[in-house]
Phi, psi and omega in degrees: 000321180299317180298319180295317179297319179297321178297318180292322177297322178296319179298317179298319179295316180299325181296340181269352183277151168257134188249042177297337182277349188292327178297324179291331183271349186301327182298337180290341182273353185264131182289149182288345184285346182277154177284162178301320181295319178295319179299315180298320181294317180293316181296330181291339177289331182253112182271328184197144173234132186214140176296146180256138172259208178292318178257122184272131177286133180236185180233153176313127018268001180276154181256315171186174177222142176237137178251111177264129176217105186229132177262078184291147179283187176296151182265156176261190183294342179262011177069023175234179176287160176304134183306333180295336181279353181270353180295138180086002179257151177271083186298132185100336179215050187263089181247004177273138184279091179254126181059023175089007180205166183225152175269344185057236180265002181285150178260313179243331174244133180293151177137208188229096176302173189311134181205156186267159171217151171206140165092008181202187179233150171249136175242111184253111184255106185262111181278324181208142183093184185229153177234134173258121181254141169213148181213175187285351175273357184092359180280158182204168177183161169227125184212161179160189179051049178110348180283160177228132171251128179246108186249126174265110180288322177056228187287350175146132178209146167261137173212158174240148179226098183252153183246084185292135178265087188284333183276125181255357180246352180209171183293163183236071181295146179227134171219128177207157168251137165241121184249129174260125177239136185287157170256142174293157185309320185293343183245006185293336183247029175283166178294141179286148172190172176226158176237136175265133172243091184292151184304329180294339183260354184272118182291144179234121175273130181219134177202163171263130181282188184298337180262014180065030175252147190274139173240135176228131182231118173274123184262095186273327176212144176084208186232145172214127188052238182257018182252143179233130180290162173303149183293132176292171178304153190296334181264005181284147172301331181283349184293324182273124184300332182297338180276354171047045175283131181222131174233118180235139170245115189252131174242124183238130169295163177295149180060033178246167180216153177212143180249129175262121184291161178287156176269147176282346181257164169278104186238161166268128181229127177229143175244138182241107182275093190258352174207134181132183183218344187225043180288138171232149173242108183048049175074009173261124185283134178250126179295157177302140175055053177232152173261153182229119173274124187245157171280110184290348180262017171230140175289154184221141181246126176261138174235130188276343182070211187267024174217158173299144178232139175234132187222131171257132179244129174241126182219145174182154172292132182293146176286326177060046173235157178301141178239120174238116182243135172224103182059239186273008181245134180228110182231193182258341181220161177294325179298322179291326176295316178299320178295323179298316178296318179297316180297319180296316180296325184276326188243345186053027180049042177100350179085174184248110186272006186256152183292336182230147176292334178252055187300130171237172191240031174082169186278330189266347185296136176271182177298132182201166171217129173243117185269164184294340177272006179093348180293138180236145173236132181238133179233147177264000000 
């Protein structure tokens, strides 16, 4: 635990640094044996390298990404930590990593009680643990351990995202990515809804590389090799194949390599090196917990070195429209942001139909989704 805490503290410190000097230092990572032409070609694949903080900077059509990793303790009868463990925390705004976990905006159960969104989509990729969803359309769900929820906020929705601690005899670790992807202007005011991409439906590419080391790639959006991810919601920028949106989560054994092919489109492509220590891209060393802006029209090869490496890739054709964001609202103009606040104050985006702002779904409930049209999905 101490080693993990030290790693997280280092990440927090790195997130505060400005890396204007890293471009100047990149030449130090290139071996002298290469020709000038080879060096230039390799360097052109990497446009920028930057340290990552808690909130990861992304590029159009994405808005940002957050990586949650919390080692929650055993849960009590209310699906939260024992109240004695909450002492010394800023309840309601607990974002400091104390004892390996955070309550975020939760008071008794960790997570994010009801809050509004308009004008974009959330993609919640849960690697470990569970999330309880509830929203103002009456929809609800419990998902996790490999599941993905893709929610279109559209013209406005209230939702809660709580992290129930269901295990009362052992710890409740949680790891997830939440990715915000923008909606084009024509779709910003569509009706809200969500789509479940259950882990059973998400294709996984797996192979042994030339050195007999394993590579695994979860294809969350788009295409990789001969695999195609489930179709995103119909109003998403990712729905149209021409926009070449791709989300990959890559797990590499040590001393392994993988090549990501070039895109046929002019896309923004970023890689987020979130676990490991010796990643190289075509022999250029990438520091731990850094993002890499890549030229999407060139193929790129990752090498993990002498440690396991985990990389999230976000790619897509840019929407190329003005972005004005204020908290949970993302529109094209300031006037539209003001209108969003007025609409929220007047309508509460349909109101909150649940008894609690931090709604959870009990201890015995299995993975499920109940949609606003009454359709239900049940998973064991």
